[in-house]
C-alpha positions as CSV (number, residue, x, y, z in Angstrom):
1,M,175.9,-44.9,2.1
2,T,176.6,-41.2,2.4
3,S,173.0,-40.5,3.6
4,V,173.4,-43.3,6.2
5,R,176.6,-41.7,7.5
6,L,175.0,-38.3,7.6
7,I,172.0,-39.6,9.6
8,A,174.4,-41.4,12.0
9,A,176.4,-38.2,12.4
10,W,173.2,-36.3,13.1
11,L,172.1,-38.9,15.7
12,L,175.6,-38.7,17.3
13,L,175.4,-34.9,17.5
14,A,171.9,-35.1,19.0
15,L,173.1,-37.6,21.7
16,S,176.2,-35.6,22.5
17,A,174.5,-32.2,22.5
18,C,174.7,-30.5,25.9
19,N,171.2,-30.2,27.3
20,V,171.6,-26.6,28.2
21,S,168.0,-26.0,29.4
22,S,168.3,-28.7,32.1
23,D,171.1,-26.6,33.8
24,F,168.9,-23.6,34.4
25,Q,165.5,-25.2,34.6
26,E,165.5,-25.2,38.4
27,P,166.5,-21.6,39.0
28,I,164.1,-20.3,36.4
29,A,161.3,-22.5,37.9
30,Q,162.1,-21.1,41.3
31,F,162.1,-17.5,39.9
32,S,158.7,-18.1,38.3
33,T,157.2,-19.6,41.4
34,A,158.5,-16.8,43.6
35,T,157.1,-14.0,41.3
36,G,153.8,-15.8,41.1
37,E,153.5,-16.0,44.9
38,A,154.7,-12.4,45.2
39,Q,152.0,-11.3,42.8
40,T,149.3,-13.1,44.9
41,A,150.6,-11.7,48.2
42,L,150.7,-8.1,46.9
43,A,147.2,-8.4,45.5
44,D,146.0,-9.8,48.8
45,L,147.7,-6.9,50.7
46,D,146.1,-4.4,48.4
47,S,142.7,-6.0,48.5
48,N,142.6,-6.0,52.3
49,A,144.1,-2.5,52.5
50,A,141.3,-1.3,50.2
51,K,138.7,-3.0,52.5
52,E,140.3,-1.2,55.5
53,L,140.2,2.2,53.8
54,T,136.6,1.6,52.6
55,A,135.5,0.7,56.2
56,L,137.2,3.9,57.5
57,R,135.6,6.1,54.9
58,H,132.2,4.6,55.6
59,A,132.6,5.3,59.3
60,D,133.6,8.9,58.5
61,A,130.6,9.2,56.2
62,I,128.2,8.1,59.0
63,A,129.9,10.4,61.5
64,A,129.8,13.4,59.1
65,P,127.1,12.8,56.4
66,T,127.6,16.3,55.0
67,R,131.0,15.2,53.7
68,V,129.3,12.7,51.4
69,S,128.9,14.0,47.9
70,R,125.5,14.2,46.2
71,V,126.1,12.7,42.7
72,E,123.7,14.1,40.1
73,G,125.2,12.4,37.1
74,C,124.4,8.8,38.0
75,T,122.1,7.9,35.1
76,P,121.7,4.9,32.8
77,Q,123.6,6.8,30.1
78,A,126.5,7.9,32.4
79,N,130.0,6.4,32.3
80,G,130.1,5.8,36.0
81,C,128.6,6.5,39.4
82,I,131.1,7.3,42.2
83,V,130.0,8.5,45.7
84,S,132.9,10.3,47.4
85,L,133.9,11.7,50.7
86,A,134.8,15.3,50.6
87,P,138.1,16.5,52.1
88,D,138.2,17.5,55.7
89,T,140.6,20.4,56.3
90,A,140.3,20.1,60.0
91,S,141.9,16.6,60.0
92,D,143.9,16.9,56.8
93,D,141.8,14.0,55.4
94,Q,141.9,14.2,51.6
95,G,138.7,12.1,51.3
96,G,138.0,10.1,48.1
97,P,135.6,7.4,46.8
98,L,133.6,5.8,49.6
99,T,134.2,2.4,48.2
100,V,137.8,1.5,47.3
101,S,138.7,-1.7,45.3
102,S,142.5,-1.0,45.2
103,I,144.9,1.5,46.5
104,I,147.9,0.5,44.4
105,P,146.3,-0.9,41.2
106,K,149.3,-0.1,38.9
107,H,151.7,-1.7,41.3
108,V,149.7,-4.9,41.5
109,Q,149.5,-5.0,37.7
110,A,153.2,-4.5,37.4
111,M,153.9,-7.5,39.6
112,R,151.4,-9.4,37.6
113,E,153.2,-8.6,34.4
114,I,156.5,-9.6,36.0
115,S,154.9,-12.9,37.1
116,L,153.6,-13.5,33.5
117,Y,157.1,-12.8,32.2
118,A,158.7,-15.3,34.5
119,K,156.1,-17.8,33.5
120,G,157.1,-17.2,29.9
121,L,160.7,-18.0,30.8
122,D,159.7,-21.2,32.5
123,D,157.6,-22.2,29.5
124,I,160.7,-21.7,27.3
125,V,162.9,-23.9,29.4
126,K,160.3,-26.7,29.7
127,A,159.3,-26.6,26.0
128,D,159.5,-29.8,24.1
129,A,159.1,-28.2,20.6
130,T,160.3,-25.1,18.9
131,A,156.7,-23.8,18.5
132,T,156.3,-24.0,22.3
133,V,159.5,-22.0,22.8
134,K,158.1,-19.3,20.6
135,T,154.8,-19.3,22.6
136,G,156.8,-18.9,25.9
137,L,158.8,-16.1,24.3
138,D,155.6,-14.4,23.1
139,T,154.3,-14.5,26.7
140,A,157.5,-13.0,28.0
141,S,157.5,-10.4,25.3
142,A,153.9,-9.3,25.9
143,A,154.5,-9.0,29.7
144,A,157.7,-7.0,29.2
145,A,155.8,-4.6,26.9
146,Q,153.0,-4.2,29.4
147,L,155.5,-3.5,32.2
148,A,157.2,-0.9,30.0
149,A,153.9,0.8,29.2
150,L,153.2,1.0,33.0
151,A,156.7,2.3,33.8
152,G,156.7,5.0,31.1
153,K,156.8,5.5,27.3
154,Q,160.6,5.9,27.4
155,Y,160.9,2.2,28.0
156,E,158.6,0.9,25.2
157,A,161.3,1.1,22.4
158,A,163.6,-1.1,24.5
159,V,161.2,-4.0,24.8
160,N,159.9,-4.0,21.2
161,A,159.4,-7.2,19.2
162,F,161.8,-10.0,19.9
163,S,164.1,-11.4,17.2
164,V,164.7,-15.1,17.4
165,P,165.5,-17.3,14.4
166,F,162.7,-19.9,14.4
167,N,163.4,-22.0,11.4
168,A,161.1,-25.0,11.1
169,A,163.2,-26.6,8.5
170,A,166.1,-27.0,10.9
171,T,164.1,-28.8,13.6
172,W,165.1,-32.3,12.4
173,A,165.4,-33.6,16.0
174,F,165.0,-32.3,19.5
175,G,168.6,-31.7,20.2
176,E,171.2,-29.1,19.8
177,Y,169.2,-26.8,17.6
178,Q,166.3,-26.6,20.0
179,E,168.6,-26.0,22.9
180,S,170.3,-23.2,21.1
181,I,166.9,-21.7,20.3
182,K,165.9,-21.9,24.0
183,L,169.2,-20.2,25.1
184,H,168.8,-17.5,22.5
185,A,165.2,-16.9,23.5
186,L,166.1,-16.7,27.1
187,R,169.0,-14.3,26.5
188,E,166.8,-12.1,24.3
189,A,164.0,-12.0,26.8
190,T,166.1,-11.3,29.9
191,R,168.2,-8.7,28.0
192,R,165.1,-6.7,27.0
193,M,163.4,-7.0,30.4
194,Q,166.6,-5.8,32.1
195,T,166.3,-2.5,30.3
196,V,163.0,-1.7,32.2
197,L,163.0,-3.9,35.3
198,P,165.5,-1.9,37.5
199,D,163.6,1.4,37.2
200,A,160.2,-0.3,37.3
201,T,160.9,-2.3,40.5
202,A,162.2,0.9,42.1
203,K,159.2,3.0,41.0
204,F,156.5,0.5,41.9
205,G,158.1,-1.0,44.9
206,E,158.2,2.3,46.9
207,A,154.5,3.1,46.5
208,A,153.5,-0.5,47.1
209,D,154.7,0.0,50.7
210,L,151.4,1.9,51.2
211,A,149.5,-1.3,51.3
212,H,152.1,-2.8,53.7
213,L,151.7,0.2,56.0
214,V,148.0,-0.4,56.3
215,A,148.7,-4.1,57.1
216,V,151.3,-3.2,59.8
217,T,149.0,-0.6,61.3
218,R,146.3,-3.3,61.6
219,L,148.7,-5.8,63.1
220,F,150.0,-3.2,65.5
221,D,146.4,-2.4,66.7
222,T,145.9,-6.1,67.4
223,F,149.2,-6.3,69.2
224,A,148.3,-3.3,71.4
225,D,144.9,-4.8,72.2
226,K,146.6,-8.1,73.3
227,Q,149.2,-6.2,75.3
228,T,146.4,-4.3,77.1
229,A,144.5,-7.5,77.7
230,F,147.5,-9.2,79.3
231,G,148.1,-6.2,81.5
232,I,144.5,-6.5,82.8
233,D,144.5,-10.2,83.1
234,A,147.9,-12.0,83.1
235,S,146.4,-15.4,82.2
236,P,148.2,-18.0,80.1
237,E,145.7,-17.5,77.3
238,N,146.3,-13.8,77.2
239,L,150.0,-14.3,77.3
240,D,149.9,-16.7,74.4
241,A,147.7,-14.2,72.4
242,Y,150.0,-11.3,73.3
243,L,153.1,-13.2,72.2
244,E,151.5,-14.4,69.0
245,A,150.4,-10.8,68.1
246,A,154.0,-9.6,68.8
247,Q,155.4,-12.4,66.6
248,R,153.1,-11.5,63.7
249,L,154.0,-7.8,64.0
250,D,157.7,-8.6,64.2
251,V,157.4,-10.6,60.9
252,A,155.5,-7.8,59.3
253,L,158.2,-5.3,60.2
254,Q,161.0,-7.4,58.7
255,V,160.1,-7.0,55.0
256,K,158.3,-4.5,52.8
257,P,156.9,-4.9,49.2
258,S,159.6,-2.5,48.1
259,E,162.3,-4.9,49.3
260,V,160.6,-7.8,47.4
261,F,160.7,-5.7,44.3
262,Q,164.4,-4.8,44.9
263,Q,165.3,-8.4,45.5
264,L,163.4,-9.5,42.4
265,N,165.4,-7.1,40.3
266,L,168.7,-8.5,41.8
267,A,167.7,-12.0,41.1
268,H,166.7,-11.2,37.5
269,Q,170.0,-9.3,37.1
270,E,172.0,-12.3,38.1
271,L,169.8,-14.6,36.0
272,A,170.4,-12.5,32.9
273,A,174.1,-12.3,33.6
274,A,174.4,-16.0,33.9
275,L,172.5,-16.6,30.6
276,E,174.9,-14.1,28.8
277,S,178.0,-15.9,30.2
278,D,179.8,-18.4,28.0
279,D,180.0,-21.0,30.8
280,I,176.4,-20.4,32.1
281,T,176.9,-21.0,35.8
282,F,174.0,-20.0,38.1
283,G,175.7,-19.8,41.5
284,D,175.0,-16.1,42.1
285,A,171.6,-16.3,40.5
286,I,170.6,-19.2,42.7
287,L,171.8,-17.2,45.8
288,Q,169.7,-14.1,44.8
289,I,166.7,-16.2,43.9
290,G,166.9,-18.0,47.2
291,R,166.9,-14.6,49.0
292,L,163.9,-13.6,46.8
293,V,162.0,-16.7,47.8
294,T,162.7,-15.9,51.5
295,K,161.3,-12.4,51.2
296,V,158.3,-13.6,49.2
297,E,157.5,-16.1,51.9
298,Q,157.6,-13.3,54.5
299,L,155.3,-11.2,52.3
300,V,152.9,-14.1,52.0
301,D,152.9,-14.5,55.8
302,I,152.2,-10.8,56.3
303,A,149.3,-10.9,53.8
304,Q,147.8,-13.9,55.5
305,D,148.2,-12.4,59.0
306,F,146.7,-9.1,57.8
307,K,143.7,-10.9,56.4
308,K,143.2,-12.9,59.6
309,A,143.4,-9.8,61.8
310,A,141.0,-7.9,59.6
311,D,138.6,-10.8,59.3
312,T,138.6,-11.1,63.1
313,D,137.8,-7.4,63.7
314,F,135.1,-7.4,61.0
315,K,133.4,-10.4,62.6
316,K,133.5,-8.7,66.0
317,A,132.1,-5.5,64.5
318,A,129.3,-7.5,62.8
319,A,128.5,-9.3,66.0
320,T,128.3,-6.0,67.9
321,N,126.0,-4.5,65.3
């Protein structure tokens, strides 16, 4: 009889347990989606900026072939083979490798780790078993450690191994215990990440604007061309093209990668604060995540417009040649 009452008490506890994870499933899902899209947009910006720089250096190499280095060490036993453009003191051009695959590799990697971290948080919330919670926490832990390594050794100690009491013997039902484990895991993950994220977002955000500057320059050139074309021939088609180019440039000038990094930090800060709170309300976090989503959408638009503008010019150049 005692065991029956105990089982009944357990069932009642499970049914009455507050499903904590459902309260923050949506904001964390939005945070994860936004960081994932930001990572893709930044990678696209960087890739296209690298193509742009490669094209410029190739043009410089053809115009001044004596600036192209003669590499003697390119053998089957060598560790690499890089052909470079020598600096040009007359134009203050620092030169560099003729073929560039990335201009901000660490910054793209940093955003990738933040995206993986956010995916880990999302996996924790959506987990249907304690083991899955641990897997999500492991993902978040590894990503935080990688971000710390990128930001500097001084952060590594702050994001060391997580400590969460995973006790398989206590998982008698998916109820209050699992919910408390999720909450503890999320609190631990966000607390550790918050020790490195503010400085990391500031450090990587500022330099990431280099790729954005290349994109804006490309969009400005397109705008200038359309403006000139309309000045020569004020046709409806040229007016539409002029206005479209102006709108694209206007959007690109509204947001920079550094602002996305900054807003990402603000959103995470509010998310971590909400998780630490006793009442766990997400009003401020949802507000900041919403602002993050808006900035990410703008960054995605810029990356897409940059690619369209670059592809159009490359096609024109290929047709001319």
